[in-house]
C-alpha positions as CSV (number, residue, x, y, z in Angstrom):
1,E,113.1,93.1,126.1
2,H,110.3,90.7,127.3
3,V,107.7,93.4,126.9
4,I,108.8,94.2,123.4
5,L,108.9,90.6,122.3
6,A,105.6,89.7,124.0
7,S,103.8,92.6,122.4
8,D,101.6,92.2,119.3
9,A,103.0,95.4,117.9
10,V,105.8,97.8,118.7
11,T,106.0,101.4,117.4
12,A,108.8,103.9,117.3
13,V,108.7,107.6,116.4
14,S,111.7,107.3,114.0
15,A,113.6,104.7,112.0
16,S,116.7,105.7,114.0
17,L,114.9,104.8,117.3
18,A,113.6,101.6,115.8
19,Q,117.0,100.5,114.7
20,R,118.5,101.3,118.1
21,T,115.8,99.4,119.8
22,R,116.4,96.4,117.6
23,E,120.1,96.5,118.4
24,Q,119.7,96.9,122.2
25,F,116.7,94.6,122.8
26,C,116.2,92.3,119.9
27,A,119.7,91.4,118.7
28,A,119.3,87.7,119.4
29,V,115.7,87.5,118.0
30,T,114.6,87.4,114.4
31,P,112.4,89.0,113.4
32,C,111.8,92.0,115.7
33,G,109.3,94.1,113.8
34,I,109.0,97.7,114.8
35,E,106.6,100.0,113.0
36,V,107.7,103.6,112.6
37,I,105.0,106.2,113.2
38,P,106.2,109.7,113.8
39,N,105.1,112.2,116.3
40,F,102.5,114.7,115.2
41,V,102.3,118.5,115.7
42,D,99.3,120.7,116.5
43,L,99.3,122.8,113.3
44,E,96.8,125.3,114.6
45,H,98.6,125.9,117.9
46,F,102.1,125.9,116.3
47,S,101.4,128.2,113.4
48,P,103.0,131.1,111.6
49,N,100.1,133.2,112.7
50,A,101.6,133.2,116.2
51,R,104.1,135.8,115.0
52,R,101.4,138.4,114.6
53,G,101.8,140.9,117.4
54,A,104.4,138.7,119.1
55,D,106.7,140.9,121.1
56,C,108.6,138.2,123.1
57,I,112.0,138.8,121.6
58,G,112.1,142.6,121.7
59,H,114.8,143.5,119.2
60,S,115.2,144.1,115.5
61,G,118.2,142.0,114.4
62,P,118.2,138.5,113.0
63,T,117.1,136.1,115.8
64,A,118.0,132.5,116.6
65,V,116.0,130.7,119.3
66,H,116.6,127.5,121.2
67,L,114.4,125.8,123.8
68,S,115.2,122.9,126.0
69,N,115.8,121.6,129.5
70,F,119.5,122.7,129.4
71,R,120.7,119.1,130.1
72,P,124.2,118.2,128.8
73,V,122.7,116.1,125.9
74,K,121.2,119.4,124.5
75,R,124.6,121.0,124.4
76,V,123.4,124.6,125.0
77,P,126.9,125.9,125.9
78,W,128.1,124.4,122.6
79,L,125.3,126.4,120.9
80,V,126.4,129.6,122.6
81,Q,130.0,129.0,121.3
82,A,128.6,128.3,117.8
83,F,126.5,131.4,117.9
84,A,129.5,133.5,118.9
85,R,131.4,132.3,115.9
86,A,128.5,133.0,113.6
87,A,127.3,136.3,114.9
88,K,129.8,138.2,117.0
89,G,130.0,141.8,115.9
90,T,126.6,141.7,114.3
91,E,123.1,142.7,115.5
92,A,122.0,139.0,115.6
93,H,120.5,137.7,118.9
94,L,120.2,134.3,120.5
95,V,117.1,133.7,122.6
96,L,117.4,130.7,125.0
97,V,114.1,129.4,126.5
98,G,114.0,126.9,129.4
99,D,116.0,126.1,132.5
100,G,118.3,123.3,133.7
101,P,121.7,122.4,134.9
102,D,123.7,124.0,132.1
103,Q,122.1,127.5,132.2
104,H,124.7,128.9,134.5
105,E,127.5,127.8,132.2
106,C,125.7,129.3,129.3
107,R,125.6,132.7,131.0
108,R,129.2,132.5,132.0
109,M,130.2,131.5,128.4
110,A,128.2,134.3,126.8
111,Q,129.9,136.8,129.2
112,S,133.4,135.4,128.5
113,L,132.9,135.4,124.7
114,G,131.7,139.0,124.7
115,I,128.2,138.3,123.5
116,A,126.2,138.7,126.7
117,N,124.3,141.6,125.2
118,Q,123.3,139.3,122.3
119,V,122.0,136.4,124.4
120,S,118.7,136.5,126.2
121,F,117.7,133.9,128.9
122,L,113.9,133.8,129.1
123,G,113.6,130.9,131.5
124,E,110.7,128.5,131.3
125,R,107.8,129.8,129.3
126,S,104.3,128.3,128.5
127,V,103.7,130.3,125.4
128,L,106.1,128.7,122.8
129,P,104.6,129.5,119.4
130,E,104.9,133.2,120.1
131,L,108.6,132.6,120.7
132,L,109.3,130.2,117.8
133,A,107.3,131.9,115.0
134,P,109.0,135.4,115.0
135,A,112.6,133.9,115.0
136,N,114.6,133.6,111.8
137,V,116.0,130.2,112.8
138,F,115.5,127.5,115.5
139,C,118.7,125.9,116.8
140,L,119.0,122.3,117.9
141,T,122.5,121.1,118.9
142,S,121.8,117.9,120.7
143,T,124.2,114.9,120.8
144,E,121.2,112.6,120.5
145,E,117.5,113.0,119.6
146,S,115.0,110.1,119.1
147,F,112.9,112.4,116.9
148,G,113.3,116.2,117.4
149,L,109.8,117.3,118.4
150,S,111.0,120.9,119.2
151,A,112.4,121.2,115.7
152,L,109.0,120.0,114.3
153,E,107.2,122.6,116.4
154,A,109.4,125.3,115.0
155,M,108.9,124.0,111.5
156,S,105.1,124.2,112.0
157,C,105.5,127.8,113.0
158,G,107.2,128.5,109.7
159,T,110.7,128.8,111.2
160,A,113.8,127.4,109.6
161,V,115.9,124.9,111.5
162,V,119.6,124.5,111.9
163,A,120.3,121.2,113.7
164,T,122.9,118.6,114.4
165,D,122.4,115.5,112.3
166,V,121.8,113.0,115.1
167,G,119.2,110.3,115.8
168,G,115.9,110.9,114.1
169,V,116.4,114.6,113.3
170,S,117.1,114.0,109.6
171,E,113.7,112.2,109.4
172,V,112.1,115.4,110.5
173,V,114.3,118.2,109.0
174,T,115.0,117.8,105.3
175,H,118.5,119.2,104.7
176,G,118.4,122.1,102.2
177,K,114.7,122.2,102.2
178,S,113.2,122.8,105.6
179,G,116.5,123.4,107.4
180,L,120.2,122.7,107.4
181,L,122.0,119.9,109.1
182,A,125.6,119.7,110.4
183,P,127.6,116.7,111.5
184,A,127.1,116.2,115.3
185,D,130.6,117.4,116.4
186,D,131.4,119.9,113.6
187,Q,130.9,123.2,115.3
188,E,132.6,125.1,112.5
189,T,130.1,123.8,109.9
190,Y,127.2,124.4,112.3
191,S,128.3,128.0,112.9
192,Q,128.6,128.6,109.1
193,L,125.1,127.1,108.4
194,L,123.7,129.2,111.3
195,A,125.3,132.4,109.8
196,N,123.9,131.5,106.4
197,V,120.4,131.4,107.7
198,L,120.8,134.5,109.8
199,F,122.4,136.7,107.2
200,E,121.8,135.3,103.7
201,E,119.0,137.3,102.2
202,G,115.8,135.3,101.7
203,L,117.2,132.0,102.9
204,S,115.4,132.0,106.3
205,D,112.1,132.8,104.7
206,K,112.5,130.2,102.0
207,L,113.4,127.4,104.5
208,G,110.6,128.6,106.8
209,V,107.9,128.3,104.1
210,N,109.1,124.8,103.2
211,A,109.3,123.9,106.8
212,R,105.6,124.7,107.4
213,E,104.7,122.8,104.3
214,E,106.5,119.7,105.4
215,A,104.9,119.9,108.8
216,V,101.4,120.1,107.2
217,V,102.0,117.3,104.7
218,R,103.9,114.8,106.8
219,F,103.1,115.5,110.5
220,A,99.5,116.6,110.8
221,R,97.7,115.1,113.7
222,A,95.0,113.4,111.5
223,K,97.6,111.7,109.3
224,V,99.6,110.3,112.2
225,V,96.4,109.2,114.1
226,K,95.3,107.4,110.9
227,H,98.5,105.3,111.0
228,Y,97.7,104.2,114.5
229,E,94.1,103.4,113.6
230,Q,95.4,101.3,110.7
231,L,97.8,99.5,113.0
232,Y,95.0,98.7,115.5
233,L,92.6,97.5,112.9
234,R,95.3,95.2,111.4
235,L,95.9,93.7,114.8
236,L,92.2,93.2,115.4
237,D,92.0,91.4,112.1
238,S,95.0,89.1,112.8
239,P,94.5,85.6,114.1
240,A,94.7,85.3,117.9
């Protein structure tokens, strides 16, 4: 609290995080100004061009991809359940990228739900655009996200997003435009939205095009850096 209140400026990557910070650290202080400056994405690295020649998924059906550290807050087992509801009996595939404490439970759950042949565990990978760009949809099922950087990286690759509406995610993903958002604990709605993007003709492509456009317009590196430059200049011009 002292560091925040003693600072000349405080920034947060989302309005949601700014509000939480005010509530937790500045409740007794007025005002507690926090400037919202979002994260940026490397538009050249995370690009739809990464799907050219990409062969990291290795099957022909509709594909959902998720990447995380498999911690409980990411709710990857919850995603496996949701995917089973959305895609069991189809040729759809779920690609899980990363490693962490919940991976074993995800493997057990995929087996018990009868979808083990539809779920791939790729472990930790350093080449992420080549995994994100070819997918029909990126899945985010967290219980909390300050921003949702992985969703933004998927958007920059031209990949639609289906996410839980938590934290700052709705400030990154525009519902109905660049992706679809479900209430945090509504697995039935999440599964239906996921099925829509996987199987409704043209929806994944439409959302993906819009997602790339939003990434370019709102989250380009130069635009975000300019916000920081303006903040620093304003502080330098302020009386000591």
